[in-house]
N, C-alpha and C positions, 0 to 999 in steps of 0.2 A: 506591674510593669516597672521598669527601672529607667533612670534617665538615659538619654541617647546623647553621645555615646556613653559606653560603660564608665563609672566614675574613676577607674584606673586605666586611663588610655595607654600608659606605658608600664609594662611589667616592672616589678621592682628590681629584678636582676638587671634588666635592659637600662633602667633608670639610673641604677648604681654605676653601671659601666659608662653610661653617657656623662654622668658627672665627673667620673675619674678622668675620662678623656679631656673634657673641658678644662678640669684642674690642670692636667699636664699640658694642654695646648696654650693655656693662659699663663704658663709659669706659676700655677697655683696662686694666682691673684685672688685675694679674699678682701671684699669691699670692707671699709671701716664701718660696720654697723653699730654706731656708737654715739656718744655725744657728738653733736656737730659743734666743732669750735670755730674754724675760720676758712672758708672756701678760698680766700685770698692767699692762702700759703701753698697753694699748688695742688688741691684736690685731695682725693681719697688716699689713705695710707693702704699699703699692701702688706700682706703677710703670706708666709709660705710653709708648707711641711718641710721638715728638715730634710735636706738632701744628703745624699752619700754616694761615693763612688763603689766600684767593686771591692769587696771586703771590708768595706766601712760599715758601721752601724748606724741604724736609725732607731727612733723610739716608736714602738708598736704597742697597741692597746689589745690585750688578749682576753676575751671572755671565756669564762670556763663554766663547767657545771659545778655546783657546790657540793662539797663533801657531806654526804648525809651523817656521817659518823660524828661530825661536829656539833650536831644540833643539840645534844645533851651537854656540851662543854660549856665552861664559862667563856665569856668574849675574848679574854686573854689567852686561854688555852686553845680556843678554837682559832684564834688568829695565829697562834704558833703553829698548829697543825696544818692550816690552810698555807701558810708561808713555806712550810717544809714541802708540801705537795707541789707548790709552784716552783720551787728550787729543783725538785726532781724532773719536773717537765723541761725546765730551761736546761738542765745539766745534760739531758739526753740528747740535745741537739747542738751542743756548743762545739765549734770548730778548732778552738784554741785552748790554751791552758788557764784562761780566766775562770772564775768561779761564778757559779749561778747568782750568789747574793750580790756580787759585784755588778751584775748586769741588770738587776731589778732596780726600777724607778719607784714604783708603788705596788703594794699588795692592797687589792680591794676586798675586803673581807667582813665588812660590818653590814651593809645593806646591798652592796653590788658584789659581783662574783667575778673575779679575774685579777689580772696585774698588768703593769706597764714595764716594759723591759727594752733594753738596747740590744738589737739583734742585726746580724747580716741578713741580706735577703734570702740567702740559701737557708740560714737558721730559721728565719720566719717561715718559709715554705715547709720545711720539714716539721716544724712545731705545729703548723695548722693541720696535720694529719695525725697529731697526737691523740690518743684517747682521752676524752674530757674536755678537750678544746672545741669550743662552739664556733669561735670566729676570730679572725685577726685584723686589726686595722691600723694603718699608718696614722701618726699623729696629725692633728689639725690645728691650726692657730685661728682662734676666735679673737674678737676685737670688743672692747667695752662700748657699746652702741650709744619754802616758796611762800613769800609774803602774800601772794594773791591767789595762787591756784586753788588751794583748798577753800577759800571764800568763794571763788567763782563756781566750785563744784557743789556749794551749798552744805558744806560740812562745817557746822558751827564750832566756834572756839568754846572750851569750858575750862574753868579753873577750879572745878570741884575736886578736892583732894580726895574725896571718898571714892571717886571713880578710879583712882590709880591701882588699887589692889585688884579690882575687876579687870582692867585692862593689863595689868603686868602679867597675867598668866600667858599672854601671847608672845611667842618668841619668833622673831624675824631673823632668818639667816641671809646675810647679805654676801653673796659670792661675786667680788668684784676686786678693786685695787686697794682694798684696806680702809682704814678710817683714821681720822685725827681726832684723838680722844679729848683733847683739851678744848675742843669747840664747845661753846655755851648750849649748843644744841644737844650735847650728850650728858648734861648734868643729871645726876641721880638723886637730886633732892627730893624727898618724900617717897621714894620708891622703898618697898620692902626687899628682902633678900630674894634671890632667884627662886623660882618655883621649884618644887621638888622633882618634877618631871626632867629637869635639865640635867644632863649627863656629860656636858662638855666640859671644856678646859680653857683656861687663859694661858697660852704658851709662855715659856720662860722668857722668851724674846719680847714680850709685851707686858708691861708693868702697870699699865693703866686701866684695867678692868674695874669696874664698879658695879652698882646694882642697875645701871643702864646698859653698859657694854659688858655683858656677862661671859663673853667667850671670844677668843681671838686665835686663829691659827693662820698659817702661811704655807704655800706650796709652790716650789719652783724646781722643776727638773728633778722631782724626788727629794729635795732638800726642804726640810720643815723647820729649819731653825733661823730663817730670815725674819725680820720684823714685820709685823702687820700693820705698821704704820703706813699711812698714805702719802705718797710723794707725788702723786698726780692730781688728786682732787676728785676724780671721778666717783671713787667709792665713798667719800666723805659727803659729796653732793647727794647721792642717791640715798644713802642711809638716813640723812636728816630730812630729805623729802618724805621718806616713808614714815619715820617714827621720831623725828627730833621733837624735843621739848619746846614750848613757845619761847621765843627770844625776842622781846620787844626791841624797837629801834634798829632792826637788821636793814641794811641796804648795801650798795656797791657804789661808793663815792657819793652817797645821798640819792642815788637812783634806786627806783623801786622799793622805797622805804616802807616799813611796816612791821608786823610781827611774823617772824619766820616760824614755821610749825610743821610738823608731821600730821599724819591722819590719826594716829593712836600714840599720844605723848607717853603713855604709861607702859608701851610695848617695850620688850627687851631686845637687845641687838646681839647678835652672834655673827663675828666677822671671819670671812674665809677669803684671805686674799690670795688670788690666783692671776691677777693681771699685773704685768710688769711692762718695762719699756718696749719689750719685743713683742708684747701681746699676751694672750691668755691660752695656754696649751690645753688641748683635749684631755691629756693624762691628769693634769693638774685639777681641772674642772671635775673629772669624775672622783677624784680623791676628796675634793671638797664636798661634793654631794654625799659620797659615801659617809663622811664624817657628820655632816649637818643633820642627815635624817637620824643617824643613830644617836646624836647629841640630844635630840628632843625638839628641834624646831617645828613650828607650825606652818610657816611660810618661808618659802625661799624666793629671793629677788635676784635674778641674773640678768643685768642689762648688757647681755653679750650675744654676739651673732658672727657666723661665718661669711656673711655677705651673700649667700646663697643658700638655697634649701638642699639639704641632703636627705637621701632615702633614710628612713627611720633607724633601720638596723646599722647604718653607717654614721649616725649623728650622735655624737657624745651628749649633747643636750637633750636629745629624744630619749636616749637609753637612761641617763641619770633621772631625768624628770619622771619616766615610767616607774622607777623604783621608788622615787619619793611620793607620787601620787598613790602607788599601791599601799603605802603606809599612811595615807590621809594627809600628806603635806601638799598644800597649795603652791604650784610653782608659777611665777610671773616672769616673763621675758620681754624683751624688745622685739618689735617687728623688723627693725632694720632701717637704715637711712639711704636706701637706693631708689627711692621714689623720684618722680612718679612713674618710673618704668613699672609695667604690668609684670606679674609673676616674680616680683623681687623680694617678697616677704620671705624671711629666712627661718623662722622658728614656727614650725607648721604642725607638730605633733598635736592631736586632738587632747592629749592629756597634759598639756600646758597652755597657759594663757599667753597670747600674743598681743602687745600693746602698740597701737598706732599713735602717732603724736598729733595733738591738735592744739590750736591757738586758744588764748584766754582773751578777755576783754581789754587787756592791757597790752599796747603795743610801745616799742621803744624806736624813737626816731632821733635823728641828729642832722641838723641843717647846715648847709654851706651859704655863706653870705658873701656875695661877689662885691667887688670894689664899686661898682656902679649902683649898689643897694639891692640887686636882685637876690631874693632868698630862694634857695633850691632845696627842697625837702629830699632827705636820704635816711638811710638807716645805718646806725652803728652804735656801740656801747663805747661812749668816750667820757663817761662821767668821772672816772678814775684818773684822768689826765689834769694836772694842776695848771697847765699854761694855756688853756683855751680861752678863745674869745678876743685874741689879738690878731690884726691883720697880717697875713704872710704872702710873700710873693708867689703868685701862681705860675708854675713851671711845668714844660712838657719835656720828660727826658728823651723824647724821640725814640721810642722803642718800649718793648715790654719791660714791665717792672719786676723783673726776676734777677735772680744773682748773677746771671751771665751778663745781662745787659748793664747792671748797676754796680758791678764790682768795682771798687776803688774810686767811685764818684762821690762827690759831696755836694748836698743840696741843703745845707743848713739854713733855717728860716723860710723854707719853701713848702708849699702844698703842691704835691705832684699830680699831674694828669696821667692816669695810669692805664686807661682803657678797660678791656675785659677783666672780670675779677679772676678768671681761671689763669690769666697771665700775670698776676701780681703775687709777690711773695712777701709776706710780712716782714720777716727778718732782714731781707735784702733792702727793702725800703727803709727800714728803721736804721740800718747801718750807714745810710747816707747822711743821717743828721736831720732829715725832713721834719717839718712840723706835722705833717699829715699828708693824705693822699685821697684822690677821688677815683672810684671805679665804677663801671656800669655793669648792670645785669640786664640779661637779654628779655627776660620775660617778667610780667608783672607778679607772677606767683613766687618767683625768686626774693620777693621783698618782704616776705612774711616773717623772716627772721633777722635779728640784729646780732652782730658779732663783735667780739674783742679782738683787736690785734696789738703788735708791739708798738705801734703808733696809731694815732686817730686816722682809720680808712673809712671813709663814708661812701656807702653804696648808693647809687642813684639809677633810676632807669636810663635806658640809651638815649632817649630823646631829651631827657634832662642833661645828660652828659654832653650832648651836642650843643645844648644852650651854653653850657659853661665853656666848650671849646670856642664857640663862636665869640663870646665876650673876650676869651683870652687873645683871639687874632684881631680883635678891634681896638686894642689900645697898646701903647708901648710898655707900660708898666701895670700889668694885671695884678690883682691881689685877691685874696680869698681868706675868709675866717671859718674856721671849723668851730661850731657851736657844741656846748655840752649836750649829751643826750637828755631827752625829757620823755615822758610817758604820756600817751594820748589813748582815748578810748577806742576800742576796736568793736563797732556795732556789729560787724559780721560774724563774730566768734559765736561758738566754736566752729572752726573750719579745720579740715586736715592740713597739716603742713606739706608743702610739696616734696620735701625731703623724705617724708614717711613711706616706707616701702608698701607697695600695693599686692594685692592678690591677683590673680587666683593662686591657690595653694598648688604648686606644680607636682607635688608628690601625690596629693589627693584632691582632685578637682572637686570632690563631692563634700569637702569639710571646708566651710568658710574661715579664711584666715585673712587678715588679723581679726581677732575676736572683737576687741573693744577699743575705744579711743580714750586718751587722757592727756592732760596738759603736758606738752613737750617743747614749747616754744617760749624763750626768754624766761627761764625758771630761776628765781633766786633761791639758794640754798647754801649751806656751810661749805666751807672750803679749807684746804690745807695751806699753811704758810710755806710748805716745801715747794709749791708749784706757783709759777706767776699767773696772773689773772688770764692771760690770753693762751698759756700753755706754750708759749714760745720761749726758748732759751734766752733770747736776746732781751726778753722783757723782765725787768727787775721789780716790777710792781707785785705788791703782796696785798691780800685782803682776806678778812674772816668770812665773807660771804661773797659768793660769785654768781654771774648770770650765764647760762650756757643752754643750748637746746639740743634736742635729739630724741629718738624713741627711748634712748637711755633714761632720759627725764620722765617720760610717760610710764615706763615700766614701774618705778616706785610708787607712783600715784596708784596703779592698779594694785600694787603690793600692799599700801597702806589701806586701800579699800578693803582688800581681802582680810587683812588683819583686824579691821574694824568688824566685819563679818564674823570672823572667827572668835572675836571676844564675846559675842553673844551666842554662837554656836560651835563651841570648841570640837564637838564630835563630828561635823560635817565633813564629807569628803571633798576632795579636790573638785570633782564634777559638781557637786552640789554648790559649793562656793562660786565656781565659774558661772553656773546657771543663775545664780541669784544675781552676779554682777551684770551678766548679759541680758537677762530678761527685764531688769529695771533700768537699763541704760537709756539715756535721752536720745531719741532719734536725731540725726544730723542731715536728714535729706533736703532741708531748705537751702542749703548753700550752693547748689548747682555743681555739685562734685561729679564729673562724668563717670568715675569709677564707682560711685556710690558705696555700697557695702564692702566691695573690694578694696576701698581706701579706709574707711572707718568701722568696719564690722558692725556690730550692733548699735553703735552709737557712743555718745560720751558717758563714762562711768558716774554713777550718782551713788555715793556710799550710804546716804541716809535711807533711801528706798531699798537698797541691796540687802540691809540688815534684816528686814522682814519682808521677803518676796512673796510669801503666800504659797506658791508651787515652786518646785525645783525638778529639774531633769538630772537624774542621778545616774551614775555609771561606776562600774568597778572593773577589776582586772579581767575577769570573764568576758565582759562586753568589748574591752579593748582587744583581746585575743581573737574574738569573733570578727572584729573590724580588720585586723591584720590578715585573718583568713580570706575575707571578702575581698581584700585588696590583692590577694594572689601570693602572700608570702608563704614561703615553704617552712617546714619544721626547724630548719636550722636558722633562718632569719628571725622566726618568732622567738626561738630560744636566746638569740642575741640579745633582742629587747627585753624579754621578761627574765632571763637568767635562769629559766628552767627548761630542761629538755621536754619537748612536747611531743604528743603523738601527732600523727597526721590530722589536719583540720577535718572535722565531720563534713559530711555532704551537705548538710544544711547550712554550715556556716560558709562553705564555698559557694553555695547557691545564692547566698545572701548578697546585699550591696552595702558598700560603705555608708550609704546614706541611712541604713538602718540603725547606725550607732545613735543612741539616745542623746543627741546633741542638742543644746539650746537653739542653735540657728540651723537653716537648712540652705544649702547651695545645689543648685540645678544647673549642671553644665549641659548644655544643648549643642547640637552639630552646627548650626548656624541660623542666621535670621531666615524666617519663613518656612523653616522645617518643622513639621509637626512633631510634638513630643508629649509624653506622658510619664509621670513618675509618681510613686506612692511611698510615703514615708511613715513608718510606725514610731509611736512616740509614747513614753509613759511619764507621768507627773506624779510626784510625791507631794501630798499636802503637808505643809509645815505651819499653817495657820490655824484657825479655828476648826474644830473637830467636824462640825456639821455644815461646812461651807458648800455652796453650790456655784459652780463656774460656768459661765456661757462664753461661747466663742464667737468672736467677730473677725471679719477677714478684710483687709484692704488689699487691692490689687491695681493693675492697670490694663487697658485694653490689650487683648491679645494673650493674656495669661489668666487662667482660670484656677481658683483655689477652693477646694472644699474640704471640710473637716467632719469626720463621722467618728463617734457621735459629737455633736456640738454642744452637748450639756454633760457636765461631769457632777455628779452628786456624792459627796464624801460623807461618811459617818465615822463614829467611833471605832468601828471594826475594818473600815475601809480607808487605808491612807494611800493607796496607790490605784491609779486608774489610767486605762490606755485608750489611745484614739489613733486615727490615721489621717495623715493630711495628704490629698492628692493635688498635684500640680500639673496642668496640661495647657495646651493651646499651641499657638505659633508666635514665637518672639518677633515683635516688630521693632524695626530700627526707628529711633526717635532722636531728633536733633540734640545734641549735647549730652546724650547719655549713651551708655554702653550696653547695659542690660535692662532688666525690669526688676524693680523692687516691689515686694509685697510683704505681707505680715499676717500672723494669726496672733490674736490676743485674747487671753482667757481673763475673764474678770468675775469677781465675786461682789462688785459694787465698791469695794475698798482697794484690793490689790488689782493691779494691771500687769499680766504676765505676757510680755511681748517676745515673740519669736520671729525675727526677720527671715525673709525668703528671698533669694537673689537668684534670678535666672540669666544666665550669660552665655553668649556663644563662644566657647572655648576655641574653635578654629579660627574665629575672627580676632580674637584678643591676644592670641599667644603666637 
């Protein structure tokens, strides 16, 4: 029996149509699923697909069949033949005298199949009917989504230079906003030349490649001649988090001091710059993935998201990641920053890893001291301001602290009382000359993150703000002092950040997303001098290291952990590495998170345990195709994802369930509370530990949910590497105060390894 309702409640075609309608009706609003910088600057950024009027052109991504005749050619000759075929396709539909090569943005000919081109709507429609064309998609704009974090995860530091050659075979591809190569985090001291498998290049616009940064490319609207230097900071931050070499004495103005490092200091970095001031375009992302996989990377880190989940066949990240995973490349992505809204996780394909952001045991706080001596606790990153610690006049600007209200006003020497954070704008407040500002946040959980602004902006809870306002009204000359930030112990960590996007996976309820959690709150890592600390143009402060938050920061922690696993098991598939990370993660159920696994996935990543997991749940291209068939995809949609024209799905595949995919977690969507359900999930594990291991299953569950495993003992031998079993989940889901669904788990253990597969039962009618 399968879960009730079926795991694909909305057919893919209808889902795609619904998403397109939502995009149109929202003005193609795309949430900033990236590093969270400052909510006080006016909220999320928006992005939009390129618009065009009648006769105007837009950028479209066209997926095509691969020319079979090119298989025997060299890469250069094959590329030329494929480009010529693309030109023929485009030329056959052109309405004017322009040439096909002038319309092409990119040819995808290395690992992907297709091209991006500027076309009118009429040309696009005619091209869609061309022989060899699988599907056509309008461009989408994606958005870019540590001294203590690796210590917190239990990954020890090592200074053994003999490990560098071992680690240095791992190549991480960073698909992001570029890199600042002069950072000490990217020193190549002690590293040998790049491994022979590396086929990439350091483009002529980037002269700083070394034995650490072994490749650099850039992509913008078809132009690959721009510099890969990072002028935003995001790419430098994520790259150093994943693979930065140890830098002692790193801090931001003395805050969060220690040794900044990545997971695998010996790993190489290949940089693919796709993110610019106006976002990260789908056609550029596809080109970067196409090159990265062909160049020879082992892991791809893409802290990018569109702000909502797309049908797999319409999602550039999903399509690009499929081709990467098919070639054994692990892909790590960010879950998004739209939490705690349910169904907001944006990267949901089962062949990529989606990382939620969690806290570490270090919080950053900044206090306000009032003129009467009262000390009010708040959150802010103020350490890099040099003038703090002196009393300032406390003033109420009598209105929102936004550009409209503050334009032309001067409050030099004052600390502004600014009310709600969503009505405060950092640049507008800084332009007044104020010494600082106080804002309030409505909920306790909004206080789990500290932010940098163009001036010291301290966030407090609303009741604390009311105390400050009462003091202001009680005296003729109120004063306030903004204190420098300090770090305090957070005993509740790890907990999921409230901004971290939640499941369920709205494309496939039966696949749990996000997959795993990793540190993403107040992370210190390398920064570019081309960007200010706050990211605000009015802020002229620069730093070598910066503290920012977001699922973009969690993603490179998963990337680094995957690279750590790959350094020991270079031949493992994406699915095997994901399984190792998921089944060894530290459960996070003690924090009282109401969304449970829909918030934190399997739990917090544990790189040390993931390296030797004992058992793995493996999967390949055929398994993913069967999954798409079970989802209800037709041959054209499957061809869009896989790049190959497929025959119709077999009857067996159509009759299957998405829950049959050999995934390391189990999601059970049920109709509602109190409705009986029963579901069975076949699974196969591969023994990657001692040959004669015997594993026994134990089950944890809650009242109302029964879990049975058959068989419950797996005996491996020299000739038996894979064994299968079934998990049956049944019962009636009971509503429990403070929780949304029911958390259970199956744990296989041989006495040394503990291979945990979380099970989450949730009422999709109730939560969506």
